[in-house]
Rosetta silent file (secondary structure, phi, psi, omega in degrees, C-alpha in Angstrom):
SEQUENCE: XXXXXXXXXXXXXXXXXXXXXXXXXXXXXXXXXXXXXXXXXXXXXXXXXXXXXXXXXXXXXXXXXXXXXXXXXXXXXXXXXXXXXXXXXXXXXXXXXXXXXXXXXXXXXXXXXXXXXXXXXXXXXXXXXXXXXXXXXXXXXXXXXXXXXXXXXXXXXXXXXXXXXXXXXXXXXXXXXXXXXXXXXXXXXXXXXXXXXXXXXXXXXXXXXXXXXXXXXXXXXXXXXXXXXXXXXXXXXXXXXXXXXXXXXXXXXXXXXXXX
SCORE:     score description
SCORE:     0.000 S_00000001
   1 L     0.000  141.730  176.156   58.536  158.119  231.425 S_00000001
   2 L   -90.556 -175.731 -174.171   60.989  159.875  233.712 S_00000001
   3 L   -70.518  -13.821 -179.362   60.230  161.185  237.200 S_00000001
   4 L   -97.991   10.251 -175.480   59.169  164.574  235.741 S_00000001
   5 L  -136.907  141.078  176.513   56.565  163.068  233.385 S_00000001
   6 L  -150.140  177.343  174.890   53.361  161.159  234.091 S_00000001
   7 H   -61.348  -21.873  179.141   50.033  160.556  232.425 S_00000001
   8 H   -67.039  -18.583 -179.210   48.769  163.784  233.961 S_00000001
   9 H   -65.925  -20.294 -176.295   51.060  165.625  231.570 S_00000001
  10 H   -92.360   -5.176  174.603   48.628  164.803  228.745 S_00000001
  11 L   -65.593  143.741 -175.918   45.584  166.406  230.462 S_00000001
  12 L   -67.526  -27.663  179.567   44.348  169.472  228.653 S_00000001
  13 L   -98.521    8.695  178.590   44.371  171.673  231.726 S_00000001
  14 H   -66.985  -40.862 -178.504   47.781  170.511  232.960 S_00000001
  15 H   -60.703  -47.593 -178.565   49.681  173.220  231.151 S_00000001
  16 H   -61.873  -38.104  179.389   47.570  176.025  232.577 S_00000001
  17 H   -64.332  -43.725 -179.044   48.038  174.564  236.115 S_00000001
  18 H   -63.829  -41.510  177.044   51.773  174.373  235.732 S_00000001
  19 H   -65.318  -38.895 -179.002   51.921  178.013  234.470 S_00000001
  20 H   -63.115  -43.809  178.726   49.802  179.165  237.387 S_00000001
  21 H   -62.851  -43.836 -177.968   52.247  177.453  239.867 S_00000001
  22 H   -64.213  -36.962 -178.770   55.250  179.012  238.015 S_00000001
  23 H   -75.824  -29.021 -172.412   53.718  182.510  238.099 S_00000001
  24 H  -110.684  -18.375 -172.734   52.668  182.411  241.753 S_00000001
  25 H  -128.213   18.407  173.730   54.976  180.118  243.714 S_00000001
  26 L   149.859  163.571  179.683   58.450  180.530  242.239 S_00000001
  27 L   -77.626  170.341 -169.971   60.672  181.198  239.285 S_00000001
  28 H   -64.069  -35.881 -178.500   61.045  178.780  236.358 S_00000001
  29 H   -67.696  -36.966  178.684   64.305  177.100  237.459 S_00000001
  30 H   -66.179  -42.045  179.895   62.983  176.239  240.886 S_00000001
  31 H   -66.179  -37.707  178.419   59.763  174.944  239.360 S_00000001
  32 H   -61.110  -33.076 -176.222   61.713  172.921  236.786 S_00000001
  33 H   -80.140  -43.749 -173.354   63.588  171.113  239.534 S_00000001
  34 H  -131.306  -24.134 -173.496   60.738  170.297  241.923 S_00000001
  35 H   -69.372  -35.036 -174.783   57.499  172.077  241.058 S_00000001
  36 H   -62.861  -47.078 -178.052   56.656  169.914  238.028 S_00000001
  37 H   -67.526  -33.333  177.781   56.619  166.714  240.131 S_00000001
  38 H   -61.264  -44.276  175.439   54.657  168.649  242.796 S_00000001
  39 H   -59.879  -41.907  175.832   51.958  169.468  240.297 S_00000001
  40 H   -57.691  -43.334 -175.218   51.893  165.743  239.277 S_00000001
  41 H   -70.364  -32.655  173.431   51.478  164.755  242.932 S_00000001
  42 H   -62.368  -46.380  174.751   48.606  167.208  243.347 S_00000001
  43 H   -58.041  -40.174 -177.608   46.818  165.642  240.417 S_00000001
  44 H   -70.614  -36.995  176.865   47.530  162.165  241.746 S_00000001
  45 H   -61.701  -46.055  179.603   46.179  163.114  245.237 S_00000001
  46 H   -59.963  -37.980 -179.754   42.983  164.437  243.583 S_00000001
  47 H   -64.806  -40.124 -178.284   42.717  161.231  241.571 S_00000001
  48 H   -66.449  -43.220  178.045   43.008  159.113  244.741 S_00000001
  49 H   -60.365  -41.409  177.814   40.313  161.190  246.431 S_00000001
  50 H   -63.399  -45.530 -179.575   37.992  160.742  243.437 S_00000001
  51 H   -61.401  -42.551  179.014   38.577  156.999  243.427 S_00000001
  52 H   -67.899  -36.224  177.276   37.868  156.698  247.130 S_00000001
  53 H   -62.527  -51.714 -179.868   34.781  158.842  246.804 S_00000001
  54 H   -62.784  -45.620  179.706   33.371  156.791  243.932 S_00000001
  55 H   -60.498  -44.049 -179.146   34.339  153.517  245.610 S_00000001
  56 H   -68.119  -33.516  178.070   32.858  154.371  248.963 S_00000001
  57 H   -65.685  -44.983  179.860   29.612  155.605  247.209 S_00000001
  58 H   -62.335  -43.051  179.688   29.350  152.320  245.305 S_00000001
  59 H   -65.301  -39.881  179.035   29.986  150.321  248.504 S_00000001
  60 H   -66.224  -35.668  177.934   27.388  152.310  250.435 S_00000001
  61 H   -66.240  -40.263 -173.173   24.709  151.687  247.700 S_00000001
  62 H   -77.536  -22.304  175.051   25.468  147.961  247.669 S_00000001
  63 L   -95.838    9.172  179.756   25.201  147.543  251.494 S_00000001
  64 L   -61.863  -35.747 -179.345   22.017  149.648  251.638 S_00000001
  65 L   -89.135  108.905 -171.140   20.026  146.381  251.735 S_00000001
  66 H   -67.396  -36.056  179.221   21.042  144.977  255.095 S_00000001
  67 H   -59.849  -40.616  179.443   19.707  141.483  254.377 S_00000001
  68 H   -78.303  -31.731 -174.735   21.949  141.106  251.319 S_00000001
  69 H   -69.385  -25.742 -179.723   24.864  142.864  253.049 S_00000001
  70 H   -62.918  -38.615 -179.169   24.975  140.168  255.835 S_00000001
  71 L   -74.701  123.783  175.923   26.125  137.567  253.244 S_00000001
  72 L   -64.961  142.535  178.410   29.854  138.109  252.474 S_00000001
  73 L   -62.896  143.644 -174.321   30.647  138.775  248.838 S_00000001
  74 L   -77.497  -24.502 -177.856   31.723  135.736  246.867 S_00000001
  75 L  -133.637  162.012 -178.733   34.482  137.571  244.923 S_00000001
  76 L   -73.724  123.331  177.903   36.828  140.505  245.567 S_00000001
  77 L  -144.969 -159.099 -177.086   35.171  143.770  244.653 S_00000001
  78 H   -65.535  -46.249 -177.753   34.649  147.214  245.984 S_00000001
  79 H   -65.767  -48.076 -178.758   32.625  146.048  249.022 S_00000001
  80 H   -62.126  -36.313  177.087   35.030  143.193  249.787 S_00000001
  81 H   -64.309  -46.748 -178.405   38.019  145.546  249.587 S_00000001
  82 H   -67.583  -39.997  177.859   36.587  148.052  252.020 S_00000001
  83 H   -60.465  -48.039 -174.469   35.421  145.244  254.391 S_00000001
  84 H   -68.168  -45.831 -175.821   38.823  143.496  254.364 S_00000001
  85 H   -68.133  -45.944 -178.162   40.905  146.707  254.725 S_00000001
  86 H   -67.521  -29.233  179.608   38.675  148.236  257.497 S_00000001
  87 H   -69.372  -40.366  176.348   38.499  144.963  259.354 S_00000001
  88 H   -66.746  -40.389 -178.844   42.314  144.879  259.518 S_00000001
  89 H   -65.559  -42.753  177.343   42.479  148.529  260.548 S_00000001
  90 H   -58.550  -40.342  177.699   39.773  147.963  263.228 S_00000001
  91 H   -63.158  -45.815  179.475   41.741  145.020  264.555 S_00000001
  92 H   -62.778  -44.390 -178.090   44.977  147.045  264.843 S_00000001
  93 H   -65.040  -41.981  178.938   43.208  149.945  266.450 S_00000001
  94 H   -66.050  -37.599 -178.215   41.419  147.806  269.026 S_00000001
  95 H   -69.045  -37.587 -172.074   44.655  146.009  270.016 S_00000001
  96 H   -87.023  -50.474 -173.741   46.607  149.322  270.402 S_00000001
  97 H   -85.658  -37.430 -179.499   44.003  151.793  271.677 S_00000001
  98 L   109.624 -161.311 -173.859   41.544  149.527  273.398 S_00000001
  99 H   -61.322  -24.598 -177.954   37.754  149.515  273.667 S_00000001
 100 H   -88.550   20.753 -168.848   37.415  153.210  272.783 S_00000001
 101 H   -72.802  -20.756 -173.608   39.048  152.817  269.380 S_00000001
 102 H   -65.838  -25.080  178.599   35.764  153.408  267.453 S_00000001
 103 H   -59.383  -30.209 -169.841   36.048  157.166  268.422 S_00000001
 104 H  -105.911    2.336 -176.920   39.156  157.472  266.235 S_00000001
 105 H   -59.808  -45.020 -175.745   38.064  155.309  263.288 S_00000001
 106 H   -55.163  -45.209 -179.047   36.938  158.195  260.958 S_00000001
 107 H   -76.951  -47.674 -174.462   40.357  159.826  260.796 S_00000001
 108 H   -67.186  -41.343  178.170   42.620  156.766  261.051 S_00000001
 109 H   -62.474  -42.437 -179.861   40.508  154.775  258.606 S_00000001
 110 H   -65.779  -46.096  176.632   40.402  157.639  256.126 S_00000001
 111 H   -59.799  -42.194 -177.475   44.147  158.242  256.333 S_00000001
 112 H   -63.812  -42.638  177.490   44.880  154.508  256.036 S_00000001
 113 H   -63.945  -40.003 -178.291   42.702  154.282  252.846 S_00000001
 114 H   -69.126  -43.085 -178.248   44.214  157.395  251.348 S_00000001
 115 H   -64.575  -47.595 -176.515   47.813  156.335  252.052 S_00000001
 116 H   -64.378  -41.339 -179.955   47.268  152.754  250.808 S_00000001
 117 H   -71.115  -33.089  175.052   45.544  153.813  247.536 S_00000001
 118 H   -65.400  -44.084  173.323   48.140  156.438  247.032 S_00000001
 119 H   -59.270  -39.779 -178.299   50.953  153.906  247.445 S_00000001
 120 H   -68.041  -30.182  178.359   49.232  151.532  244.996 S_00000001
 121 H   -63.064  -20.521  179.000   49.025  154.299  242.437 S_00000001
 122 L   -75.126  -18.273  177.304   52.805  154.235  242.254 S_00000001
 123 L   -76.752  -13.845 -177.862   52.673  150.701  240.969 S_00000001
 124 L   -90.486  126.745 -179.163   50.966  151.756  237.779 S_00000001
 125 L   -56.993  133.776  178.035   53.501  152.679  235.041 S_00000001
 126 L    85.882    4.541  178.209   53.463  156.427  234.263 S_00000001
 127 L  -116.103  145.488  178.948   51.850  157.363  237.561 S_00000001
 128 L  -109.441  126.040  178.499   53.434  159.161  240.499 S_00000001
 129 L   -74.317  135.540  179.943   52.156  158.301  243.991 S_00000001
 130 H   -56.684  -29.413 -171.898   51.133  161.302  246.123 S_00000001
 131 H   -80.760    1.457  172.593   52.997  159.681  249.070 S_00000001
 132 H  -101.948   24.950  175.076   56.494  160.002  247.585 S_00000001
 133 L  -119.995  130.064 -179.501   56.141  163.817  247.999 S_00000001
 134 H   -68.013  -24.704  177.753   57.007  165.294  251.405 S_00000001
 135 H   -61.137  -43.907  178.261   54.228  167.864  251.028 S_00000001
 136 H   -69.389  -48.681 -176.408   51.633  165.046  251.140 S_00000001
 137 H   -67.880  -41.419  176.324   53.294  162.964  253.855 S_00000001
 138 H   -62.929  -37.911  175.270   54.024  165.912  256.087 S_00000001
 139 H   -59.622  -43.198  178.452   50.330  167.044  255.745 S_00000001
 140 H   -64.174  -42.980 -179.311   49.249  163.569  256.886 S_00000001
 141 H   -67.717  -35.034  177.696   51.711  163.665  259.770 S_00000001
 142 H   -73.054  -34.750  174.785   50.613  167.140  260.927 S_00000001
 143 H   -61.299  -45.612  177.738   46.958  166.080  260.832 S_00000001
 144 H   -63.419  -41.547 -179.426   47.790  163.144  263.127 S_00000001
 145 H   -59.183  -47.421  178.893   49.836  165.476  265.357 S_00000001
 146 H   -62.252  -43.437 -176.165   46.993  167.927  265.799 S_00000001
 147 H   -60.900  -51.247 -175.331   44.506  165.111  266.257 S_00000001
 148 H   -68.224  -29.631  177.637   46.267  163.195  269.060 S_00000001
 149 H   -71.742  -40.548  179.000   46.965  166.463  270.925 S_00000001
 150 H   -63.349  -38.641  177.275   43.380  167.592  270.689 S_00000001
 151 H   -70.587  -33.412  174.058   42.207  164.186  272.054 S_00000001
 152 H   -62.262  -41.803  174.385   44.858  164.478  274.777 S_00000001
 153 H   -66.439  -39.583 -179.084   43.365  167.823  275.825 S_00000001
 154 H   -65.221  -41.682 -173.671   39.838  166.402  275.614 S_00000001
 155 H   -75.977  -37.503 -170.939   40.752  163.418  277.756 S_00000001
 156 H  -125.605   -4.025  179.093   42.939  165.109  280.383 S_00000001
 157 L    66.961 -141.978 -177.795   42.529  168.848  280.024 S_00000001
 158 L   -65.768  -21.382  176.702   45.459  170.930  281.147 S_00000001
 159 H   -58.164  -25.946 -177.909   47.060  167.730  282.586 S_00000001
 160 H   -64.721  -40.741  179.320   47.891  166.819  278.988 S_00000001
 161 H   -79.075  -38.348 -179.739   50.285  169.782  278.888 S_00000001
 162 H   -67.408  -29.739  178.939   51.478  169.523  282.472 S_00000001
 163 H   -64.053  -28.426  174.714   52.481  165.946  281.897 S_00000001
 164 H   -71.108  -28.038  175.139   55.113  167.032  279.427 S_00000001
 165 H   -81.889  -25.509  179.990   56.611  169.295  282.099 S_00000001
 166 L  -141.187   74.320 -179.854   56.437  166.657  284.818 S_00000001
 167 L   -66.205  -23.275 -178.082   56.199  163.214  283.250 S_00000001
 168 L   -67.995  -31.228  178.052   57.270  161.581  286.537 S_00000001
 169 L    77.445   21.594 -179.900   54.011  162.754  288.170 S_00000001
 170 L  -123.804  167.941  178.695   55.487  163.448  291.605 S_00000001
 171 H   -65.164  -32.228  179.820   56.219  166.698  293.471 S_00000001
 172 H   -79.454  -10.953  176.729   59.931  166.425  293.057 S_00000001
 173 H   -65.429  -22.633 -177.173   59.428  165.975  289.291 S_00000001
 174 H   -68.706  -28.197  178.393   58.793  169.738  289.009 S_00000001
 175 H   -68.844  -20.751  178.459   62.452  170.343  289.902 S_00000001
 176 H   -95.099    8.219 -173.684   63.451  168.417  286.732 S_00000001
 177 H   -61.981  -41.541  179.843   61.115  170.480  284.533 S_00000001
 178 H   -58.992  -25.324 -178.524   63.959  172.583  282.902 S_00000001
 179 H   -90.370  -44.482 -171.439   65.602  169.317  281.800 S_00000001
 180 H   -80.633  -32.914 -176.328   62.546  167.170  280.966 S_00000001
 181 H   -63.372  -44.020  174.306   60.270  169.720  279.270 S_00000001
 182 H   -58.996  -36.154 -177.694   62.592  170.355  276.284 S_00000001
 183 H   -67.636  -45.060 -177.455   63.141  166.607  275.877 S_00000001
 184 H   -67.440  -37.817 -178.376   59.375  165.987  275.937 S_00000001
 185 H   -68.359  -38.924  177.314   58.571  168.806  273.597 S_00000001
 186 H   -65.207  -45.353 -176.773   61.161  167.606  271.045 S_00000001
 187 H   -66.378  -27.361  177.712   59.935  164.001  271.261 S_00000001
 188 H   -83.512  -41.850 -177.630   56.342  165.076  270.639 S_00000001
 189 H   -72.117  -21.725 -177.454   57.057  167.667  267.912 S_00000001
 190 L   -81.752  -13.950 -177.200   59.325  165.319  265.997 S_00000001
 191 H   -59.524  -50.601  179.038   56.519  162.751  265.544 S_00000001
 192 H   -65.464  -26.765  176.498   54.810  164.223  262.512 S_00000001
 193 H   -68.167  -44.753  179.661   58.243  164.789  260.940 S_00000001
 194 H   -69.465  -35.370  175.118   59.232  161.165  261.316 S_00000001
 195 H   -57.674  -45.338 -177.774   55.837  159.988  260.092 S_00000001
 196 H   -67.904  -44.424 -177.159   56.223  162.046  256.956 S_00000001
 197 H   -65.722  -44.749 -177.498   59.863  161.282  256.318 S_00000001
 198 H   -61.160  -48.139 -179.548   59.527  157.584  256.831 S_00000001
 199 H   -64.166  -46.702 -178.574   56.579  157.237  254.447 S_00000001
 200 H   -65.902  -44.000 -176.008   57.994  159.535  251.697 S_00000001
 201 H   -63.881  -41.413  178.303   61.441  158.030  251.835 S_00000001
 202 H   -67.598  -36.901  179.574   60.240  154.459  251.492 S_00000001
 203 H   -73.099  -38.179  177.625   57.847  155.283  248.652 S_00000001
 204 H   -63.615  -39.841  179.570   60.524  157.255  246.774 S_00000001
 205 H   -67.485  -41.319 -179.376   62.955  154.373  247.092 S_00000001
 206 H   -61.742  -47.716 -177.851   60.294  151.807  246.027 S_00000001
 207 H   -65.257  -40.430  179.655   59.301  153.930  243.013 S_00000001
 208 H   -62.802  -39.578  177.036   62.921  154.459  242.024 S_00000001
 209 H   -64.750  -40.985  176.463   63.614  150.742  242.026 S_00000001
 210 H   -62.701  -44.692 -178.586   60.577  149.987  239.886 S_00000001
 211 H   -62.982  -38.951 -176.828   61.522  152.664  237.393 S_00000001
 212 H   -62.831  -49.623 -174.863   65.113  151.410  237.201 S_00000001
 213 H   -77.539  -26.958  177.823   64.234  147.764  236.507 S_00000001
 214 H   -69.901  -33.660 -178.194   61.246  148.656  234.265 S_00000001
 215 H   -72.913  -32.144  179.376   63.645  150.717  232.134 S_00000001
 216 H   -69.441  -49.516 -177.699   66.061  147.842  231.772 S_00000001
 217 L  -153.289   96.748 -171.238   63.619  145.186  230.584 S_00000001
 218 L   -72.082   -7.197 -173.227   59.971  146.230  230.826 S_00000001
 219 L   -84.582  -71.518 -168.594   58.305  142.843  230.263 S_00000001
 220 L  -114.403  -25.611 -177.935   59.213  140.283  232.907 S_00000001
 221 L   -62.087  -39.122  179.685   62.168  141.577  234.963 S_00000001
 222 L   -74.091   -8.882 -174.489   60.115  144.092  237.011 S_00000001
 223 H   -56.128  -46.415  175.485   57.536  141.524  238.084 S_00000001
 224 H   -62.503  -30.463 -178.704   59.257  140.434  241.324 S_00000001
 225 H   -80.040  -22.760  172.040   59.828  144.048  242.180 S_00000001
 226 H   -70.918  -39.564  173.910   56.168  144.846  241.604 S_00000001
 227 H   -60.697  -44.684  177.048   55.372  142.115  244.208 S_00000001
 228 H   -65.672  -33.280  176.756   57.911  143.659  246.507 S_00000001
 229 H   -63.070  -41.935  176.497   56.403  147.088  245.778 S_00000001
 230 H   -62.962  -39.151  174.449   52.950  145.785  246.788 S_00000001
 231 H   -59.949  -43.056 -179.208   54.485  144.497  250.045 S_00000001
 232 H   -64.184  -42.317  177.410   56.073  147.899  250.675 S_00000001
 233 H   -55.123  -48.168  179.960   52.690  149.584  250.076 S_00000001
 234 H   -61.308  -47.547 -177.329   51.032  147.318  252.620 S_00000001
 235 H   -63.274  -48.295 -176.652   53.825  147.693  255.196 S_00000001
 236 H   -65.278  -35.571  174.085   54.096  151.445  254.976 S_00000001
 237 H   -64.885  -44.762  178.483   50.348  151.866  255.366 S_00000001
 238 H   -61.448  -42.221 -175.440   50.395  149.560  258.409 S_00000001
 239 H   -63.847  -43.641 -175.975   53.343  151.385  259.923 S_00000001
 240 H   -69.365  -41.109  179.905   51.633  154.784  259.606 S_00000001
 241 H   -67.988  -44.356 -178.323   48.340  153.503  261.037 S_00000001
 242 H   -61.424  -48.779 -179.768   50.087  151.660  263.897 S_00000001
 243 H   -63.790  -41.121  176.397   52.194  154.652  264.894 S_00000001
 244 H   -58.656  -44.695  178.366   49.183  156.978  264.728 S_00000001
 245 H   -64.106  -37.706  178.445   47.234  154.646  266.996 S_00000001
 246 H   -61.025  -44.029  178.102   50.250  154.434  269.370 S_00000001
 247 H   -61.516  -42.605  176.270   50.355  158.176  269.618 S_00000001
 248 H   -60.164  -47.059 -177.848   46.696  158.438  270.258 S_00000001
 249 H   -62.195  -42.964  178.574   46.876  155.731  272.936 S_00000001
 250 H   -61.784  -39.117 -172.817   49.814  157.444  274.652 S_00000001
 251 H   -89.525  -12.613  174.031   48.264  160.836  274.762 S_00000001
 252 H  -101.623   -6.923 -179.608   44.804  159.713  275.889 S_00000001
 253 H  -124.901   -1.713 -171.788   46.068  157.371  278.588 S_00000001
 254 H   -66.861  -33.168 -178.670   49.307  159.035  279.764 S_00000001
 255 H   -68.459  -41.647  179.469   47.739  160.859  282.648 S_00000001
 256 H   -68.489  -37.508  176.276   46.207  157.738  284.180 S_00000001
 257 H   -61.540  -39.612 -179.032   49.513  155.885  283.656 S_00000001
 258 H   -69.128  -34.847  174.726   51.341  158.714  285.402 S_00000001
 259 H   -67.230  -38.729  179.365   49.007  158.567  288.442 S_00000001
 260 L   -70.168    0.000    0.000   49.544  154.839  288.754 S_00000001
């Protein structure tokens, strides 16, 4: 399958969805170049959400009995996967954010699971990962951007905004505001862009390499690249989670650091 074809193309309602996109969001030539893959990525994102919903429901049912849940599972399954993944995420968040990390677990944990499962979907032949589309990765980056700014305002109020105008935190720092404010605004606003570009670029490159070697010799040659692809999936998920935690830590502690 080429980059414009996936298993979603065989779904009975795929054609009607593609026609709807063509009729409402652009002419046929534009859709033929990029819209087809966009529709594939929408279906892929929905599939990941369904997988996560079903998996989390199964895990919740299996740990409902607390006495049995205390004993670690003997083999890798749904519960073991969630426990292992979230334990790693919790460890990263505690090291970066500190003791208050539990406040931010719902969003960071959810984004981490979505990005990791989306990345893994690209390792399945005939599937397109949602995270090799800029629409998906920019959406994740914008969510993080809004989230850490809201928590910055919650933690420090108007000082969160004033800190960008006077990051030095002294009276003479206000004289540097015309110089420092644009720099601070650019550095903050570029964060969701870099989050989205980094994730999408790496997943597009990883997917292109897998497709290239799978097309040459589909049996054994791609196996080392599948192992490399799995490593890329893990690393890119970790990078997104770590950077999100760093931004949260910076914007919820920056005022105290400025006073010190």
